Structures are given as structure tokens and as C-alpha cells.
N, C-alpha and C positions, 0 to 999 in steps of 0.2 A: 468552587463557588457553589453554595447549596440555595436553591430557590424553593421556598415554601409556598404552595398554592394556595388558593382560599380556604379549604380545609386544615390545612396544617397551620396557617396563619392563625385561624380560629381556635385551634388547639392551643397553640402557643400563648395567645391571649388568655385563654383561660388559665392556664397553668401559671401565667406571670400573675394575676389576680390571687391565685391560691398562695403562690410564693410571697406576694406582697403581705396577705392577711398572716401567713405564719411569721414573717419578720418582724411585722409590727406586734404581733402578740407575744413574741420571745424576746425581742430586743428592746430592753427598756428604754433606751435613748431615743429610738424612733417613736415609741408609745408616748413617752414624756414630753416631746416636742410636737405631738400631733402632726406627723408626717403621714398623708395619705397613702393608703394600701397600693394603688396603682402606681404611684410615684416611687415608692420604695422597691417594688418588684420590678417595675419596668426599667429603672436606672440601673439596677444590679444587671439586669439581663443586657442593657446597652454597654455597660462596661465590660462585660464577658465577651461582647461581640467586637469591642475594640481591640481587647487583647488577641482574639481570634485574628483580626485583621492583620495586627502586627506579625502574626505568625503565618501570614499569607493565605488565610482563611476567611472566607466572606459568607454570611448568611443574609440572604434578602427576603422580604416578606411580600405577600400580595396585600396591599393597603387599600384595596377596592371598596372594602368594608367600613373603612374608616369615616368616609364623608357620609353615608347613610346612618351610620351610628350616631354622628354629631348631628344630624339634621332631626333624626328621631328624638334626641334629647332635648332639643330645643322646642320640638313640637309638644313634648311633654311639659316643659316649662309653660308654653302659652296656654295649655289645655289645663294646668293647675291654678291659672290666674283669673279671678272673677273680679268684675267691675267694683264691687263693694269694698274688696280689699286694696285694690289699686287706689281707689277714692281715699281710704284710710291712709295709705301711705304716700300720698301725694307730697306733703310737706318735707317729709324725710327723704324721698326721692330726689327732690330739688336741692337739699342741702347736700346730699352725698355726690350729686351731679356736680355741684361747685367744687367740692373736693377733688373730684376726679379731673375736672378741667384744669384745676390748679395744678396738678400733676403733670397734665400733658405740657402745660407751659414751662415747669420746672425741668422736665425730661430734655425737652428741646434746646433751652437754655444751657443746660449742664453739657449736652452733647456737642453743641456749636462750640461753647468755651473751651471744652477741654481739647476738641480737634483742633481749634486755632492755636491753643498753647502748645500742642504737640506738633505742630507743623504740617497739619493734614488739611483737606479740602473740608471746609465747613460743613458741605453736604453730606459727607461721611459722619458727621456729629448729628446731622439731622436724621440720617438713616439709623443711627444707634440710638436715637431718642424715640418719641412717641410713635414714629411710621412703623418699627418693627417690635417695640416693646408693649406698647398699650395695642397696637394694631395687629400684631402676630403675624403669622405667615402669609395670610391672604393680602393684607394691606402692604406688608412688605414687599411681596413680589410684584404686585401693581405699580408702586412708587419707584421700586429698583427700576423696572423697565423705563419709566418716565425720566428717572434721574440719567440713566444711560443714554438715552435716545436725545432728550432735550438739552441737557446739561452736560453731556459727555463725560459723565463720571464710569471711570472703567470698573468692571467686575462689580457694578452696584447690586444686581441680583443675587449673586453669590454670597456678597457681603450681607444683604438682607436676610437671606435664608440662614446664615450661621448665627446672626443676632438675634433672630426671633427664635432660633432653637436654644440659644443660651438664655433667653427670657423665658422659654415654657419650662426649661429645668429649674432655674431659680425660683420662679415663680411659684413653682410646687413644694419647693424646699423652705422657704422663708416665712411663709403665711402661719404655718402652726407655731413656729418659735416666737414670732411676733404676738400672736395671740396668747400664748402662754406667759410671756413676759407681762402683758398687760393685766392678765388676771391674776397671776402670783405675786407680782411685784408692787402693783398699785392698789391691790385689794379692791377689785372691780365690784359694786354691788349688782344684786341679781344673779349670781352664781352661787351653785352647789347649795341651793335650798336657802340662800339668804332671802330671797323673795318666794312667794307663793309659786309652786310648780306650775309650768305651762304644759299643755297637751302637745306634744311633738306632731307637726305635720309630716307629709312624705318626704320630702328631700332632707328634712332636718336629721333624722336618724335613720339611715337606710337598713340597718339591721334589724329594725324592728319587725316583728312577725306581722304578717297581713294575711287575711284570708282572700282568697281567689277562687272564682268559679270559671269553669270553661266558658260559659256563655258571656259573663261579664268582660271576660279576658279578650274575647272576639270582638265584642262591641267597641272596647278601648283600642284594640289593633285597628279597627276600622276607623276610629276617629284619628288617630295617628296617620294612617294611610292617606285619609282625606287632606290632613294638614299637608303633608309632604307633597301630595300632587298639586293642590292648590297653590301651595306656597312656590313650588317650582315655576309654575304657570305665571303667577304674578311676578316673579323675578326676571321670567322672559319678556314680559309685557313692558317692564320698568328699564330694563336693559337699554344703555345708550341714551337715557333721557336724563333730565336734570334730577328726577327722583330715583335713580338707580340705588338699590341697597343690596347687600350681601344676600345670599340665598338663605342663610339661617335665619335672618331677621325677618324675611317675608314669610318662613315657615312658623316662625313663634307668633307672628301677626295673625296669621290665619287661625292658628290654635287659639289665640285670645278670642276672636271673634267667634269661632265656632263653639267654644264653650259658652260664652255669653249670650250669643244668639238662640241656642237651643234652650238655654235655661229662661231667657225672656219670653220665648213663646211656649214655655211649658211643655216642650216636646221630649227633653231628656235631661237628666241630672248626670254631668260627668262623676264617675266611681274613682274618686281621687287615689284609692288605695292601689287599683292596678296601673293608674297612671303613673304613680311614684315608682312602683316596682319595676315597670318597663324603662322608665326615664332613669332610674339607678343603675340598670343592667346596661342599658346604652352608654351612660357616662363612664361605666367602669371599663368596658371593653374598648370604648373609644380611647380613652387615657392610656389602658395597657398597649394597644396597637400603636399610639402615637409615641409613646415612650420607648417602648422596646425596639422600634425601628429608628430611634434617633440615630443620626451619623456623628457620633462624637467627636470623629476626626476632623469633622468641619471646625468643631470649636477649637481643636488643637491647631488647625491652620491659620487661626486669626494671628494677625500681626499683634505684637505686644502693645502698641498704641490703641488699637481697638479693644483689645481686652482689657486695658486700663480703663478706657470710658465705660465698657459695659459693667466692670466691677463696681466702678464709682455709681452707677445708674442703679445698681442693686442696693448698696448702702442708702442711696437717697430714698428709694422706694421703701425700704424699711423703716428710717427716720421720719420719712413722711407720714406713713401709716400710723407711727406711734405718736407724733407729736402734733399731726393736723387731722387727719382723718379720725382718730380714736377721740380727739377733744372736740372737735365741732360737732360729731355725731352723738355727743352726750356723755363720754367718759364712764358708759356702764357697760355691761356684759353683751348687749346687742352691738355697740360700738365696737368692741374687742373682736366679735365674729365679724362685723363688717370691715376691720382693718385687715383680717387674714384674707377675706374675699378680695379686697382692693389690691392686695400683693399679688394674688392670683392672676387677675386680669390686667393690673398695671404693667406687670412683666410678661405675661404670657397669654391666656386666653380665658373665656367665660368658664368652660368646663373646669378648669384648674382651679378658677375662684370656687367654684361649687365644692369641688373635692377638699380643698383647704377647710371651708366652713364645715363641711361634713365630719372631718377629721376632729374638729373643735366641738362641734355640738354632740357628736357621739359620746364624748367623754365628759362635758362639762353640762349638757343641757341644751334644750332647744331655743332658738332664735327665730322667730316667725318674721319678724320685720327684716332680718338681715337676708332671708331667702325669698322676700318679696321684693326687696330693693336691687340687690345685686344683678339678677338676671334681666331687669328692666334697664338698668343703665348699662350693663356689661354688653347687653344684646342689642337694645334698641340705639340709645344715646351717644355710646362713647364713638362709635364709628362716624357719626355724623358730626361731632364735636371736634374731634380729631382731625378730620379733613379740613374743617374750618382754621384750626389751629395751625396745621401743616401750611396751609395756603398763605395764612398771615405771615409766617416766617419767611416764606418763598418771596413774599412781596418786599422783604427788607432789602435795601441797597447792597447788603453784603452778597445777595445771590443774584442780583440784577445783571451783574457783568460775567456770570457762570454761563 
């Protein structure tokens, strides 16, 4: 077994990103279907590691940097959001939230229905629904423990981790192709110069050159550090209360308050160029570490019935994005980018959604509304709504006897 330390893992993650960029640049299929660079490089490395494991060789990474990178990314999302923009996107956020809520209901209905038809415990269907797909690894781990302790479901935590991993992989793979289908086959207006070009903001086109000075960089780094510290303190205060929220939501919330508070009192204007550069670096490294350290053998260990459920959930996500999300969001270019983002966090996580949208906007052009709406819904609202939906399902007589 090879164990890479902190520095070795950082080097490996950087090489994965360079590999991903090289693959997307040279492989027409990856470029045509808007596969994010961290996904392309990370999955290739994960496949190589799977082969090595079959040959009785294993490589392990130090993933201690993964959580700080994720929190840094959400801090920059918060620091990029001003109340004027949030107010402007209020109606769109509400409509998108309805689409997201509809998917949560559909995912759980699909999971429970297929599990019952395949002779499995309905709880397994719920666990392969919004608990792990929209909820991700964190929500999956929390509910997996609950299902084991309260309902007596064996191996619930292991199933939750494997299902969440499956979702993370597929969420990063189907978003780009879905957006490409919508843009190419439906002749989406507002793309490739059909409307007046819009000036891209930081997260829309991450490869756009940006000026950075050492002093402004330090100022932005200080704002991110304050967001991380205050967000963790807030999370500690809310823990085990009715208002408990995931740490990344608290960090994002502090970032929003910090940016708008400083601006309202005329103390400081956030320099969005530095925020976007640091945010994109954190996002790319986080995804590289997350994907290259995937234990794909956990997916191989899934029983065939569970794999069938998850494959069906992937198909449902793609169809929902195409026929529901895209249409109710306006059937335009912004709606196509939102559909790609919905695939990302509908199956995986918000960072995957952002990477999906970046792969699309990098090729077809900016979509400011998508990068305003998806982080808000994916970070703030989806966890809250998901808990409500899950508890409503658990209140059904079907689970009362469990």
C-alpha cells in the first residue's frame, strides 16, 4: 500500500487537474459533451487505482485538505453575492426551488417503488433517493446511522456512502451532455451570439485572465479566513438545535453578511476578481481530490438491485432536467445552464453543479442568473427542503412498522 501525505496528495491533485485539462483539450468527445476538467482527470485516476487494487496494490490519499477547500469555495460564493443581485433573482430562485423540490419527491417515490418491486426494504429505496443523491455524503452518513439505529436497516451507512459516490460520479458526467442536447437540438435562444453578449462574472468563465495584486489578494484571503472562522463558530452554536445547518451553509451565510455589511457601511468593496480566482482554485482542487480518491470498488460491490435503482435515478435526473427544469426555467440558454447545474447537485453536490455549469459557459458563453441561483438553492435551501421531504416520507404507514 502507498500512503501519500498532505504534500503528496496536493501534488497528485494538481497533476489530476493538468491531466483533466489535457484530456478535455485533446479528446473531442469530452470537449463536445462539456465534461468538467476535474471530472475527466479524477475519474481516469480513480479507474487506474481500481485496476491497481485488483492487482493487490492500493494508493491512499491524505484528504484532510478536502473539507477546508470545500468550505473556502462556499465562502467565496457568499462573498460574491450582493443583496441587489439576490433581490433581482428572487423570483427565479423560487421557481428553481420548486423544480428542485419536485425532483426530491420524484427521487424518493422512484427509489421506494423500485425497491418494493425488487423485493428490498423500502428504506433502501429511500436511501438511494434524495437522502444520498440530492443530499450527498454528509446527509447520507447522517441518515444512514439513523436508519441503522432506529429502523434496524443493516449496512445502511455503507450503502449510503456507495450511493452518494455513484451520484457524485454520474452528476459530473450527465450535466454537460444534457446542456449540449438542450442547446443543440432545441435551438436554445440566447446562445453563441443570438442575443447581445453579456460580460462574464468570476465563476462563469474560470479561465478568463484576471489581474491580481499581492495586497488585494491578502485582503480577500482575510475575508475568506473570517468567513471560515465565523462560519465554524456559528455551526457550533447551532449544533443540536432546531436550527442546525451544515457547516458549509454557515460559512456561505457569513460570507454573504460580511460582503454586504462592509458595503452597506461603506467600509470595503469586495474585489470580485480575487474572490473568483481563489474560489475556482479551491473548487478545482476539491473536486480533484474528491474524484481521484473515489473508491470505485464500493460501486462494484453494490448489489444488482441497488445498481438498477441508481441507474434508474440517473435516467430520471436527466429526463427531469430536460423536460421539467429546462421548461419551467424559461427554455432559454440560462435554463440550459441551470439544467446542467441541477444534474450536478441533484445527483451529487453543489461543487459538481458549479463545475458542470462552468464547462458549459466556458464554451457557449456566460449565464449570470445560473451562477446566482444554483449556489443559493444548492447550499441554502436544498438541505432544509430535503429534510422536510424525507421526514414526510418516513411518516408514511409504509415505514411506521419498520
